[in-house]
gemmi code that builds the backbone of each chain (N, CA, C; Angstrom):
import gemmi

chains = {
    "A": [
        ("UNK", (88.730, -8.933, 11.383), (88.596, -8.639, 12.812), (88.535, -9.939, 13.597)),
        ("UNK", (89.346, -9.988, 14.624), (89.312, -11.170, 15.483), (87.974, -11.258, 16.215)),
        ("UNK", (87.597, -12.477, 16.512), (86.304, -12.660, 17.186), (86.289, -11.934, 18.539)),
        ("UNK", (87.423, -12.023, 19.244), (87.486, -11.416, 20.571), (87.324, -9.895, 20.494)),
        ("UNK", (88.019, -9.307, 19.507), (87.930, -7.855, 19.328), (86.491, -7.458, 18.998)),
        ("UNK", (85.895, -8.254, 18.106), (84.515, -7.955, 17.705), (83.591, -7.965, 18.914)),
        ("UNK", (83.746, -8.983, 19.749), (82.885, -9.097, 20.922), (83.068, -7.886, 21.845)),
        ("UNK", (84.341, -7.518, 22.013), (84.626, -6.412, 22.919), (83.991, -5.113, 22.401)),
        ("UNK", (84.201, -4.881, 21.110), (83.681, -3.646, 20.505), (82.155, -3.625, 20.552)),
        ("UNK", (81.535, -4.753, 20.196), (80.076, -4.754, 20.142), (79.467, -4.630, 21.538)),
        ("UNK", (80.133, -5.197, 22.542), (79.624, -5.057, 23.909), (79.649, -3.599, 24.325)),
        ("UNK", (80.754, -2.937, 23.988), (80.868, -1.510, 24.303), (79.773, -0.704, 23.623)),
        ("UNK", (79.582, -1.023, 22.340), (78.594, -0.279, 21.560), (77.204, -0.464, 22.153)),
        ("UNK", (76.881, -1.690, 22.532), (75.572, -1.969, 23.118), (75.396, -1.217, 24.433)),
        ("UNK", (76.433, -1.278, 25.265), (76.360, -0.628, 26.568), (76.188, 0.875, 26.397)),
        ("UNK", (76.956, 1.445, 25.469), (76.876, 2.884, 25.232), (75.490, 3.250, 24.720)),
        ("UNK", (74.963, 2.421, 23.825), (73.640, 2.689, 23.267), (72.577, 2.651, 24.346)),
        ("UNK", (72.668, 1.668, 25.207), (71.686, 1.536, 26.279), (71.759, 2.740, 27.213)),
        ("UNK", (72.978, 3.178, 27.512), (73.148, 4.328, 28.393), (72.562, 5.578, 27.762)),
        ("UNK", (72.848, 5.754, 26.467), (72.362, 6.942, 25.774), (70.841, 6.973, 25.761)),
        ("UNK", (70.238, 5.799, 25.592), (68.783, 5.739, 25.524), (68.170, 6.075, 26.888)),
        ("UNK", (68.873, 5.736, 27.954), (68.313, 5.957, 29.285), (68.575, 7.370, 29.805)),
        ("UNK", (69.735, 7.921, 29.419), (70.095, 9.223, 29.977), (69.238, 10.327, 29.366)),
        ("UNK", (68.653, 11.144, 30.208), (67.895, 12.302, 29.743), (68.881, 13.443, 29.543)),
        ("UNK", (68.679, 14.185, 28.475), (69.595, 15.300, 28.238), (69.319, 16.433, 29.227)),
        ("UNK", (70.370, 17.201, 29.489), (70.228, 18.354, 30.373), (69.816, 19.550, 29.516)),
        ("UNK", (68.674, 20.156, 29.860), (68.195, 21.306, 29.091), (68.888, 22.584, 29.542)),
        ("UNK", (69.006, 23.513, 28.607), (69.462, 24.858, 28.953), (68.244, 25.597, 29.495)),
        ("UNK", (68.263, 25.889, 30.801), (67.074, 26.475, 31.412), (67.109, 27.999, 31.412)),
        ("UNK", (68.190, 28.593, 30.862), (68.306, 30.055, 30.847), (67.085, 30.742, 30.216)),
        ("UNK", (66.551, 30.230, 29.085), (65.368, 30.884, 28.509), (64.167, 30.862, 29.455)),
        ("UNK", (64.026, 29.749, 30.203), (62.909, 29.657, 31.160), (63.061, 30.707, 32.267)),
        ("UNK", (64.300, 30.829, 32.774), (64.554, 31.803, 33.841), (64.333, 33.213, 33.317)),
        ("UNK", (64.815, 33.482, 32.095), (64.645, 34.815, 31.503), (63.163, 35.161, 31.315)),
        ("UNK", (62.356, 34.145, 30.964), (60.930, 34.389, 30.777), (60.286, 34.817, 32.092)),
        ("UNK", (60.835, 34.343, 33.206), (60.282, 34.706, 34.519), (60.767, 36.093, 34.939)),
        ("UNK", (62.070, 36.340, 34.756), (62.662, 37.597, 35.248), (62.631, 38.700, 34.191)),
        ("UNK", (62.166, 38.391, 32.993), (62.185, 39.330, 31.857), (63.600, 39.846, 31.632)),
        ("UNK", (64.561, 38.967, 31.820), (65.952, 39.323, 31.553), (66.646, 40.035, 32.698)),
        ("UNK", (65.902, 40.418, 33.731), (66.520, 41.093, 34.877), (67.374, 40.086, 35.651)),
        ("UNK", (68.340, 40.597, 36.393), (69.197, 39.675, 37.143), (68.513, 39.306, 38.452)),
        ("UNK", (68.744, 38.082, 38.885), (68.153, 37.581, 40.128), (69.228, 37.487, 41.202)),
        ("UNK", (68.819, 37.818, 42.419), (69.726, 37.717, 43.563), (69.942, 36.232, 43.884)),
        ("UNK", (71.177, 35.851, 44.099), (71.478, 34.445, 44.402), (71.113, 34.139, 45.857)),
        ("UNK", (70.461, 33.024, 46.075), (70.134, 32.586, 47.430), (68.836, 33.180, 47.936)),
        ("UNK", (68.635, 33.074, 49.246), (67.405, 33.596, 49.840), (66.208, 32.699, 49.630)),
        ("UNK", (66.457, 31.438, 49.303), (65.382, 30.448, 49.166), (65.876, 29.162, 49.830)),
        ("UNK", (65.072, 28.625, 50.746), (65.423, 27.330, 51.341), (64.761, 26.240, 50.519)),
        ("UNK", (65.581, 25.404, 49.887), (65.056, 24.293, 49.092), (65.224, 23.021, 49.899)),
        ("UNK", (64.106, 22.421, 50.280), (64.148, 21.163, 51.012), (63.970, 20.009, 50.051)),
        ("UNK", (65.079, 19.363, 49.723), (65.063, 18.201, 48.827), (66.088, 17.224, 49.391)),
        ("UNK", (65.833, 15.918, 49.299), (66.846, 14.982, 49.791), (68.098, 15.049, 48.919)),
        ("UNK", (69.275, 14.834, 49.521), (70.514, 14.809, 48.746), (70.522, 13.594, 47.823)),
        ("UNK", (69.944, 12.505, 48.322), (69.825, 11.285, 47.515), (68.363, 10.863, 47.515)),
        ("UNK", (67.788, 10.739, 46.335), (66.410, 10.292, 46.215), (66.414, 8.883, 45.648)),
        ("UNK", (65.794, 7.953, 46.373), (65.794, 6.572, 45.895), (64.890, 6.407, 44.690)),
        ("UNK", (63.762, 7.090, 44.711), (62.778, 6.922, 43.654), (62.425, 8.286, 43.053)),
        ("UNK", (62.803, 8.491, 41.808), (62.552, 9.763, 41.134), (61.094, 10.021, 40.818)),
        ("UNK", (60.249, 9.018, 41.000), (58.829, 9.215, 40.698), (58.127, 10.089, 41.728)),
        ("UNK", (58.689, 10.180, 42.913), (58.046, 10.958, 43.960), (59.103, 11.420, 44.955)),
        ("UNK", (59.537, 12.655, 44.792), (60.576, 13.210, 45.653), (59.969, 14.372, 46.447)),
        ("UNK", (59.988, 14.283, 47.790), (59.390, 15.366, 48.581), (60.177, 16.668, 48.420)),
        ("UNK", (59.442, 17.752, 48.244), (60.042, 19.070, 48.027), (59.367, 20.081, 48.943)),
        ("UNK", (60.155, 20.835, 49.706), (59.597, 21.970, 50.437), (60.381, 23.209, 50.022)),
        ("UNK", (59.668, 24.316, 49.919), (60.286, 25.571, 49.517), (59.886, 26.644, 50.501)),
        ("UNK", (60.878, 27.399, 50.981), (60.556, 28.504, 51.867), (61.384, 29.712, 51.459)),
        ("UNK", (60.685, 30.818, 51.280), (61.356, 32.073, 50.951), (61.136, 33.014, 52.136)),
        ("UNK", (62.190, 33.296, 52.929), (62.005, 34.207, 54.060), (61.512, 35.566, 53.562)),
        ("UNK", (60.355, 35.999, 54.089), (59.743, 37.243, 53.631), (58.724, 37.687, 54.678)),
        ("UNK", (58.595, 38.996, 54.912), (57.584, 39.453, 55.874), (56.155, 39.226, 55.360)),
        ("UNK", (56.006, 39.006, 54.060), (54.704, 38.775, 53.424), (53.692, 39.884, 53.757)),
        ("UNK", (54.142, 41.111, 53.680), (53.253, 42.261, 53.846), (52.818, 42.750, 52.465)),
        ("UNK", (51.901, 43.696, 52.461), (51.425, 44.266, 51.192), (52.595, 44.861, 50.404)),
        ("UNK", (53.534, 45.465, 51.139), (54.649, 46.157, 50.485), (55.791, 45.222, 50.098)),
        ("UNK", (55.942, 44.134, 50.834), (57.078, 43.243, 50.606), (56.633, 41.800, 50.762)),
        ("UNK", (56.390, 41.147, 49.635), (55.952, 39.753, 49.701), (56.428, 38.954, 48.487)),
        ("UNK", (56.273, 37.639, 48.606), (56.615, 36.728, 47.511), (55.358, 36.531, 46.670)),
        ("UNK", (55.490, 36.739, 45.373), (54.331, 36.595, 44.481), (54.293, 35.225, 43.804)),
        ("UNK", (55.470, 34.759, 43.364), (55.502, 33.486, 42.640), (56.749, 32.702, 43.025)),
        ("UNK", (56.632, 31.378, 42.995), (57.806, 30.503, 43.146), (57.770, 29.502, 41.985)),
        ("UNK", (58.834, 29.492, 41.211), (58.926, 28.601, 40.046), (59.936, 27.489, 40.315)),
        ("UNK", (59.579, 26.262, 39.946), (60.480, 25.127, 40.113), (60.866, 24.599, 38.732)),
        ("UNK", (62.178, 24.473, 38.503), (62.686, 24.040, 37.194), (63.644, 22.868, 37.389)),
        ("UNK", (63.395, 21.782, 36.663), (64.266, 20.595, 36.728), (64.911, 20.420, 35.358)),
        ("UNK", (66.211, 20.731, 35.272), (66.893, 20.835, 33.977), (66.981, 19.519, 33.204)),
        ("UNK", (66.875, 18.405, 33.915), (67.035, 17.125, 33.242), (65.714, 16.380, 33.073)),
        ("UNK", (64.623, 17.009, 33.429), (63.317, 16.411, 33.159), (62.957, 16.681, 31.701)),
        ("UNK", (62.192, 15.781, 31.074), (61.823, 16.019, 29.678), (61.069, 17.340, 29.506)),
        ("UNK", (60.309, 17.739, 30.520), (59.699, 19.081, 30.530), (60.188, 19.771, 31.798)),
        ("UNK", (61.149, 20.688, 31.652), (61.801, 21.255, 32.848), (60.890, 22.114, 33.741)),
        ("UNK", (59.836, 22.700, 33.187), (58.959, 23.526, 34.024), (58.088, 22.608, 34.877)),
        ("UNK", (58.384, 22.543, 36.157), (57.708, 21.593, 37.037), (56.440, 22.194, 37.642)),
        ("UNK", (56.563, 23.394, 38.213), (55.395, 24.011, 38.846), (55.646, 25.488, 39.098)),
        ("UNK", (54.538, 26.247, 39.134), (54.582, 27.655, 39.516), (53.551, 27.874, 40.607)),
        ("UNK", (54.011, 28.351, 41.758), (53.118, 28.625, 42.888), (52.841, 30.120, 42.947)),
        ("UNK", (51.577, 30.484, 43.179), (51.205, 31.892, 43.320), (50.787, 32.150, 44.760)),
        ("UNK", (51.466, 33.097, 45.391), (51.193, 33.443, 46.780), (50.961, 34.951, 46.881)),
        ("UNK", (50.684, 35.413, 48.103), (50.484, 36.849, 48.305), (50.494, 37.165, 49.784)),
        ("UNK", (50.229, 38.433, 50.138), (50.222, 38.822, 51.551), (49.246, 37.968, 52.371)),
        ("UNK", (48.177, 37.497, 51.721), (47.168, 36.663, 52.381), (47.704, 35.273, 52.728)),
        ("UNK", (48.903, 34.947, 52.246), (49.492, 33.643, 52.565), (50.145, 33.645, 53.947)),
        ("UNK", (50.579, 34.816, 54.403), (51.186, 34.908, 55.730), (52.664, 34.547, 55.756)),
        ("UNK", (53.017, 33.519, 55.046), (54.424, 33.188, 54.862), (54.562, 32.437, 53.549)),
        ("UNK", (55.795, 32.407, 53.035), (56.021, 31.787, 51.730), (56.664, 30.429, 51.934)),
        ("UNK", (55.811, 29.447, 52.197), (56.323, 28.094, 52.406), (55.335, 27.114, 51.784)),
        ("UNK", (55.805, 26.330, 50.815), (54.947, 25.346, 50.168), (55.659, 24.002, 50.125)),
        ("UNK", (54.875, 22.942, 50.022), (55.444, 21.600, 49.917), (54.679, 20.811, 48.876)),
        ("UNK", (55.385, 19.909, 48.193), (54.750, 19.026, 47.217), (55.647, 17.813, 47.008)),
        ("UNK", (55.317, 17.011, 46.008), (56.166, 15.865, 45.636), (56.417, 15.950, 44.143)),
        ("UNK", (57.692, 15.873, 43.758), (58.029, 16.058, 42.352), (58.658, 14.817, 41.735)),
        ("UNK", (58.708, 14.837, 40.387), (59.392, 13.765, 39.646), (60.759, 14.262, 39.205)),
        ("UNK", (61.724, 13.373, 39.248), (63.066, 13.721, 38.776), (63.568, 12.626, 37.840)),
        ("UNK", (63.829, 13.007, 36.587), (64.299, 12.040, 35.588), (65.817, 11.962, 35.634)),
        ("UNK", (66.341, 11.563, 36.768), (67.783, 11.404, 36.891), (68.427, 12.439, 37.790)),
        ("UNK", (69.683, 12.148, 38.140), (70.466, 13.050, 38.983), (70.595, 14.408, 38.311)),
        ("UNK", (70.300, 15.465, 39.045), (70.318, 16.792, 38.435), (70.252, 17.901, 39.468)),
        ("UNK", (70.327, 19.122, 38.938), (70.222, 20.318, 39.745), (68.809, 20.863, 39.585)),
        ("UNK", (68.147, 21.102, 40.705), (66.814, 21.707, 40.666), (66.980, 23.201, 40.929)),
        ("UNK", (66.398, 24.013, 40.074), (66.506, 25.469, 40.188), (65.169, 26.044, 40.635)),
        ("UNK", (65.214, 26.965, 41.593), (63.998, 27.610, 42.075), (64.154, 29.116, 41.909)),
        ("UNK", (63.162, 29.743, 41.280), (63.176, 31.191, 41.084), (61.978, 31.771, 41.834)),
        ("UNK", (62.231, 32.764, 42.684), (61.144, 33.425, 43.411), (60.961, 34.828, 42.841)),
        ("UNK", (59.694, 35.192, 42.628), (59.364, 36.539, 42.167), (58.801, 37.286, 43.367)),
        ("UNK", (59.459, 38.370, 43.751), (59.028, 39.162, 44.898), (58.326, 40.422, 44.426)),
        ("UNK", (57.573, 41.050, 45.332), (56.912, 42.304, 44.978), (57.987, 43.319, 44.597)),
        ("UNK", (57.612, 44.261, 43.757), (58.571, 45.281, 43.333), (59.563, 44.764, 42.309)),
        ("UNK", (59.146, 43.739, 41.530), (59.981, 43.206, 40.445), (61.374, 42.799, 40.907)),
        ("UNK", (61.444, 42.145, 42.066), (62.720, 41.613, 42.526), (62.690, 40.092, 42.374)),
        ("UNK", (63.872, 39.516, 42.174), (63.947, 38.083, 41.903), (65.047, 37.433, 42.720)),
        ("UNK", (64.789, 36.177, 43.111), (65.822, 35.393, 43.775), (65.937, 34.068, 43.053)),
        ("UNK", (67.148, 33.495, 43.086), (67.357, 32.203, 42.432), (68.237, 31.327, 43.321)),
        ("UNK", (67.892, 30.046, 43.407), (68.696, 29.108, 44.198), (68.635, 27.745, 43.522)),
        ("UNK", (69.635, 26.930, 43.813), (69.721, 25.609, 43.177), (70.062, 24.551, 44.204)),
        ("UNK", (69.627, 23.338, 43.901), (69.984, 22.219, 44.784), (70.189, 20.963, 43.950)),
        ("UNK", (71.278, 20.274, 44.257), (71.639, 19.057, 43.527), (70.978, 17.845, 44.198)),
        ("UNK", (70.372, 16.987, 43.394), (69.776, 15.763, 43.925), (70.296, 14.565, 43.145)),
        ("UNK", (70.801, 13.573, 43.849), (71.221, 12.322, 43.220), (70.020, 11.390, 43.198)),
        ("UNK", (69.660, 10.918, 42.025), (68.479, 10.076, 41.883), (68.913, 8.659, 41.523)),
        ("UNK", (68.488, 7.691, 42.329), (68.907, 6.305, 42.096), (68.046, 5.617, 41.054)),
        ("UNK", (66.749, 5.876, 41.089), (65.853, 5.279, 40.100), (65.016, 6.407, 39.510)),
        ("UNK", (65.296, 6.728, 38.250), (64.722, 7.919, 37.634), (63.263, 7.742, 37.251)),
        ("UNK", (62.538, 8.852, 37.222), (61.157, 8.849, 36.760), (61.136, 8.935, 35.238)),
        ("UNK", (59.988, 8.673, 34.660), (59.702, 8.931, 33.237), (60.370, 7.951, 32.286)),
        ("UNK", (61.185, 7.027, 32.772), (61.920, 6.171, 31.850), (61.377, 4.753, 31.824)),
        ("UNK", (60.356, 4.507, 32.626), (59.896, 3.120, 32.727), (58.822, 2.830, 31.698)),
        ("UNK", (59.192, 2.983, 30.435), (58.249, 2.662, 29.367), (57.902, 1.183, 29.406)),
        ("UNK", (56.670, 0.880, 29.067), (56.261, -0.518, 29.047), (55.687, -0.988, 30.358)),
        ("UNK", (55.881, -0.192, 31.400), (55.290, -0.578, 32.674), (53.999, 0.194, 32.862)),
        ("UNK", (53.045, -0.456, 33.427), (51.754, 0.213, 33.664), (51.496, 0.328, 35.141)),
        ("UNK", (52.557, 0.379, 35.897), (52.470, 0.394, 37.341), (51.680, 1.618, 37.810)),
    ],
    "B": [
        ("UNK", (33.837, 13.788, 37.876), (34.305, 14.329, 39.157), (35.471, 13.494, 39.663)),
        ("UNK", (36.519, 14.169, 40.032), (37.698, 13.459, 40.509), (37.780, 13.550, 42.027)),
        ("UNK", (38.450, 12.555, 42.584), (38.552, 12.506, 44.035), (39.684, 13.380, 44.548)),
        ("UNK", (39.429, 14.014, 45.658), (40.454, 14.813, 46.309), (40.129, 14.942, 47.772)),
        ("UNK", (41.100, 15.395, 48.538), (40.873, 15.539, 49.973), (41.613, 16.775, 50.445)),
        ("UNK", (40.956, 17.561, 51.290), (41.604, 18.756, 51.833), (41.513, 18.713, 53.347)),
        ("UNK", (42.571, 19.224, 53.974), (42.632, 19.190, 55.424), (43.032, 20.567, 55.942)),
        ("UNK", (42.274, 21.075, 56.916), (42.628, 22.323, 57.597), (42.555, 22.052, 59.101)),
        ("UNK", (43.238, 22.881, 59.919), (43.153, 22.643, 61.372), (41.715, 22.828, 61.859)),
        ("UNK", (41.336, 22.156, 62.963), (39.950, 22.264, 63.456), (39.550, 23.695, 63.804)),
        ("UNK", (40.494, 24.477, 64.346), (40.182, 25.892, 64.576), (41.472, 26.702, 64.563)),
        ("UNK", (41.359, 27.958, 64.156), (42.538, 28.827, 64.068), (42.189, 30.203, 64.640)),
        ("UNK", (43.209, 30.873, 65.150), (43.005, 32.221, 65.675), (42.999, 33.221, 64.531)),
        ("UNK", (42.205, 34.273, 64.711), (42.157, 35.310, 63.686), (43.556, 35.920, 63.499)),
        ("UNK", (43.967, 36.027, 62.268), (45.270, 36.619, 61.969), (46.416, 35.627, 61.951)),
        ("UNK", (46.153, 34.399, 62.434), (47.223, 33.388, 62.447), (47.334, 32.733, 61.071)),
        ("UNK", (48.519, 32.190, 60.801), (48.740, 31.470, 59.546), (48.427, 30.000, 59.781)),
        ("UNK", (47.607, 29.412, 58.939), (47.363, 27.968, 59.053), (47.736, 27.279, 57.752)),
        ("UNK", (47.988, 25.967, 57.870), (48.398, 25.190, 56.706), (47.226, 24.438, 56.119)),
        ("UNK", (47.148, 24.459, 54.796), (46.146, 23.683, 54.075), (46.886, 22.543, 53.392)),
        ("UNK", (46.352, 21.330, 53.538), (46.938, 20.166, 52.855), (45.908, 19.637, 51.888)),
        ("UNK", (46.331, 19.409, 50.662), (45.383, 18.893, 49.677), (46.041, 17.801, 48.858)),
        ("UNK", (45.270, 16.747, 48.594), (45.753, 15.678, 47.721), (44.653, 15.348, 46.722)),
        ("UNK", (45.056, 15.172, 45.475), (44.122, 14.884, 44.398), (44.497, 13.533, 43.809)),
        ("UNK", (43.491, 12.685, 43.591), (43.769, 11.384, 42.995), (43.837, 11.522, 41.484)),
        ("UNK", (45.041, 11.385, 40.926), (45.213, 11.577, 39.484), (46.525, 10.926, 39.037)),
        ("UNK", (46.528, 10.205, 37.891), (47.759, 9.517, 37.478), (48.857, 10.448, 36.977)),
        ("UNK", (48.536, 11.689, 36.591), (49.527, 12.628, 36.043), (50.331, 11.969, 34.920)),
        ("UNK", (49.610, 11.501, 33.895), (50.269, 10.818, 32.772), (51.168, 11.791, 32.013)),
        ("UNK", (52.427, 11.389, 31.858), (53.397, 12.299, 31.247), (53.310, 12.335, 29.730)),
        ("UNK", (52.710, 11.305, 29.117), (52.712, 11.217, 27.665), (53.947, 10.508, 27.138)),
        ("UNK", (54.825, 10.078, 28.052), (56.049, 9.381, 27.635), (55.935, 7.875, 27.839)),
        ("UNK", (54.894, 7.455, 28.551), (54.773, 6.029, 28.844), (54.001, 5.327, 27.735)),
        ("UNK", (54.255, 4.026, 27.612), (53.520, 3.209, 26.650), (52.805, 2.096, 27.398)),
        ("UNK", (51.690, 1.650, 26.826), (51.011, 0.526, 27.450), (51.619, -0.773, 26.914)),
        ("UNK", (51.069, -1.924, 27.310), (51.671, -3.199, 26.928), (51.604, -3.462, 25.427)),
        ("UNK", (50.715, -2.783, 24.718), (50.640, -2.944, 23.263), (51.574, -1.979, 22.542)),
        ("UNK", (52.336, -1.204, 23.292), (53.284, -0.277, 22.680), (52.673, 1.059, 22.301)),
        ("UNK", (51.412, 1.236, 22.606), (50.761, 2.512, 22.278), (51.091, 3.560, 23.340)),
        ("UNK", (51.316, 4.787, 22.888), (51.623, 5.873, 23.819), (50.383, 6.196, 24.643)),
        ("UNK", (50.560, 6.276, 25.957), (49.470, 6.714, 26.828), (49.470, 8.243, 26.768)),
        ("UNK", (48.382, 8.862, 26.282), (48.430, 10.306, 26.040), (48.651, 11.129, 27.303)),
        ("UNK", (49.282, 12.287, 27.090), (49.524, 13.242, 28.169), (48.199, 13.624, 28.826)),
        ("UNK", (48.138, 13.510, 30.117), (46.958, 13.984, 30.847), (47.367, 14.290, 32.278)),
        ("UNK", (47.537, 15.574, 32.554), (47.924, 15.976, 33.901), (46.949, 17.027, 34.427)),
        ("UNK", (46.885, 17.114, 35.752), (46.181, 18.228, 36.372), (47.093, 19.429, 36.146)),
        ("UNK", (46.626, 20.418, 35.383), (47.539, 21.517, 35.057), (47.284, 22.766, 35.894)),
        ("UNK", (46.219, 22.735, 36.697), (45.895, 23.916, 37.476), (45.128, 23.520, 38.722)),
        ("UNK", (45.480, 24.133, 39.840), (44.772, 23.900, 41.094), (44.745, 25.230, 41.837)),
        ("UNK", (43.575, 25.608, 42.325), (43.464, 26.910, 42.993), (42.627, 26.780, 44.250)),
        ("UNK", (42.905, 27.665, 45.212), (42.195, 27.657, 46.484), (41.543, 29.008, 46.706)),
        ("UNK", (40.248, 29.001, 47.028), (39.569, 30.247, 47.376), (39.090, 30.173, 48.822)),
        ("UNK", (39.196, 31.336, 49.482), (38.814, 31.412, 50.894), (38.474, 32.869, 51.190)),
        ("UNK", (37.428, 33.077, 51.972), (36.995, 34.419, 52.364), (36.848, 35.337, 51.148)),
        ("UNK", (36.269, 34.759, 50.095), (35.922, 35.578, 48.943), (37.056, 35.945, 48.005)),
        ("UNK", (38.210, 35.273, 48.125), (39.285, 35.578, 47.188), (40.154, 34.348, 46.943)),
        ("UNK", (40.895, 34.399, 45.832), (41.842, 33.323, 45.571), (43.063, 33.542, 46.459)),
        ("UNK", (43.408, 32.523, 47.260), (44.535, 32.675, 48.188), (45.750, 31.830, 47.796)),
        ("UNK", (45.576, 30.939, 46.828), (46.690, 30.103, 46.397), (46.352, 29.536, 45.035)),
        ("UNK", (47.390, 29.460, 44.182), (47.188, 28.821, 42.882), (48.495, 28.181, 42.469)),
        ("UNK", (48.414, 27.038, 41.799), (49.620, 26.414, 41.272), (49.346, 25.944, 39.849)),
        ("UNK", (50.305, 26.222, 38.971), (50.276, 25.670, 37.613), (51.235, 24.495, 37.614)),
        ("UNK", (50.719, 23.315, 37.254), (51.516, 22.104, 37.349), (52.025, 21.678, 35.986)),
        ("UNK", (53.211, 21.109, 35.971), (53.742, 20.453, 34.787), (53.750, 18.953, 35.025)),
        ("UNK", (54.287, 18.203, 34.072), (54.333, 16.755, 34.249), (55.397, 16.347, 35.265)),
        ("UNK", (56.137, 17.313, 35.793), (57.152, 17.029, 36.803), (56.611, 16.938, 38.213)),
        ("UNK", (55.293, 17.097, 38.367), (54.681, 16.877, 39.678), (54.242, 15.409, 39.741)),
        ("UNK", (54.538, 14.774, 40.868), (54.287, 13.337, 41.009), (52.801, 13.010, 40.898)),
        ("UNK", (52.513, 11.745, 40.557), (51.141, 11.255, 40.505), (50.461, 11.518, 41.844)),
        ("UNK", (49.147, 11.703, 41.806), (48.368, 12.064, 42.990), (48.937, 13.338, 43.633)),
        ("UNK", (48.823, 14.449, 42.902), (49.435, 15.711, 43.357), (49.045, 16.068, 44.792)),
        ("UNK", (50.059, 16.470, 45.549), (49.907, 16.782, 46.969), (50.543, 18.140, 47.213)),
        ("UNK", (49.812, 19.013, 47.886), (50.351, 20.339, 48.175), (50.043, 20.745, 49.608)),
        ("UNK", (50.992, 21.445, 50.190), (50.781, 22.085, 51.487), (51.086, 23.557, 51.278)),
        ("UNK", (50.187, 24.434, 51.731), (50.419, 25.864, 51.561), (49.791, 26.636, 52.719)),
        ("UNK", (50.300, 27.838, 52.978), (49.810, 28.622, 54.110), (48.735, 29.641, 53.707)),
        ("UNK", (47.860, 29.938, 54.660), (46.830, 30.962, 54.462), (46.642, 31.693, 55.794)),
        ("UNK", (46.409, 33.003, 55.745), (46.114, 33.774, 56.954), (44.617, 33.650, 57.257)),
        ("UNK", (44.286, 33.305, 58.501), (42.887, 33.172, 58.909), (42.273, 34.566, 59.064)),
        ("UNK", (41.227, 34.826, 58.299), (40.561, 36.124, 58.419), (39.154, 35.976, 58.995)),
        ("UNK", (38.413, 34.989, 58.491), (37.069, 34.785, 59.032), (36.613, 33.347, 58.812)),
        ("UNK", (35.637, 32.935, 59.594), (35.108, 31.582, 59.451), (34.398, 31.451, 58.118)),
        ("UNK", (34.492, 30.272, 57.546), (33.784, 30.055, 56.288), (34.398, 28.918, 55.500)),
        ("UNK", (33.947, 28.828, 54.259), (34.371, 27.727, 53.420), (35.707, 28.022, 52.740)),
        ("UNK", (36.535, 26.994, 52.700), (37.784, 27.052, 51.925), (37.628, 25.987, 50.841)),
        ("UNK", (37.701, 26.403, 49.586), (37.443, 25.480, 48.480), (38.667, 25.336, 47.588)),
        ("UNK", (38.895, 24.109, 47.134), (39.984, 23.827, 46.208), (39.368, 23.318, 44.915)),
        ("UNK", (39.785, 23.891, 43.798), (39.287, 23.445, 42.502), (40.454, 23.147, 41.588)),
        ("UNK", (40.308, 22.146, 40.747), (41.375, 21.790, 39.817), (40.787, 21.239, 38.528)),
        ("UNK", (41.610, 21.154, 37.491), (41.166, 20.571, 36.227), (42.356, 19.946, 35.521)),
        ("UNK", (42.074, 18.943, 34.661), (43.158, 18.272, 33.948), (43.063, 18.544, 32.448)),
        ("UNK", (44.008, 17.957, 31.687), (44.095, 18.218, 30.248), (42.878, 17.717, 29.480)),
        ("UNK", (42.158, 16.757, 30.037), (40.964, 16.251, 29.366), (39.735, 17.091, 29.691)),
        ("UNK", (39.954, 18.126, 30.490), (38.843, 18.997, 30.835), (38.046, 18.508, 32.027)),
        ("UNK", (38.516, 17.438, 32.661), (37.829, 16.967, 33.857), (38.201, 17.857, 35.035)),
        ("UNK", (37.224, 18.134, 35.861), (37.463, 19.048, 36.978), (37.061, 18.397, 38.288)),
        ("UNK", (37.571, 18.937, 39.366), (37.227, 18.439, 40.686), (37.169, 19.585, 41.666)),
        ("UNK", (36.487, 19.335, 42.780), (36.357, 20.366, 43.810), (36.194, 19.693, 45.163)),
        ("UNK", (36.915, 20.203, 46.148), (36.707, 19.767, 47.529), (36.695, 21.009, 48.398)),
        ("UNK", (36.069, 20.894, 49.557), (36.049, 22.063, 50.435), (36.126, 21.644, 51.889)),
        ("UNK", (36.488, 22.604, 52.713), (36.574, 22.396, 54.152), (36.065, 23.658, 54.831)),
        ("UNK", (35.686, 23.524, 56.094), (35.214, 24.688, 56.828), (36.310, 25.184, 57.758)),
        ("UNK", (36.591, 26.475, 57.672), (37.587, 27.088, 58.545), (36.841, 27.746, 59.710)),
        ("UNK", (37.219, 27.375, 60.926), (36.623, 27.990, 62.114), (37.625, 28.957, 62.734)),
        ("UNK", (37.317, 30.244, 62.647), (38.222, 31.261, 63.200), (37.729, 31.658, 64.583)),
        ("UNK", (38.602, 31.477, 65.552), (38.221, 31.770, 66.937), (38.440, 33.248, 67.255)),
    ],
}
model = gemmi.Model(1)
for chain_id, residues in chains.items():
    chain = gemmi.Chain(chain_id)
    for i, (resn, *xyz) in enumerate(residues, 1):
        res = gemmi.Residue()
        res.name, res.seqid = resn, gemmi.SeqId(i, " ")
        for name, pos in zip(("N", "CA", "C"), xyz):
            atom = gemmi.Atom()
            atom.name, atom.element = name, gemmi.Element(name[0])
            atom.pos, atom.b_iso = gemmi.Position(*pos), 0.0
            res.add_atom(atom)
        chain.add_residue(res)
    model.add_chain(chain)
structure = gemmi.Structure()
structure.add_model(model)
structure.setup_entities()
């Protein structure tokens, strides 16, 4: 093997290895969704997901969720589940609400381990379900900064 | 005892929806980080936070490691009567915290 070829190949191998080590795998979140809906189908949409299109820092990404609902005893949102398919643990949070909430709107700050689709599943009274997704581009991912004690 | 802070409006009308803001001081260790000696920093997150008001639980969240350090939540509650609104939480090490605020219903 020529020295030049060797250098080229080894540089590629190193770069690929480094990329593989940094990239978080995308999980199949279907089992998580099924566990929430018990296999029932969920209506697409009907959830406003407030997430930036581009997040500079994956360690803290502002998230707001709103499910339009009258929030009455007969018709209300019971649970909102947040799933991040590319996080090492995709189940991010489950919010429990009820008629006493008045409206279904919550806000928090989440971690994102890389560019990915965030899935939100809402459980409504009467065993009804809604599902929505939002893509977020993450410039600096969370969870990968091993060795730092920041 | 862990530090936390809760904020409610100074006064609310009966039947109106008001927002509760709560922040808890906690590192939310994912269990994936290592310290400078290469040792894994064990998983330790606040896994549960609940709010009680007017004699009932009005909000609860189960957290995973995907919630950012120093967990912050905003959630709505219907004002029914004046009284204490309390937030309680606990982490994987069994440490718990509690903060409260007074709701004034006009």
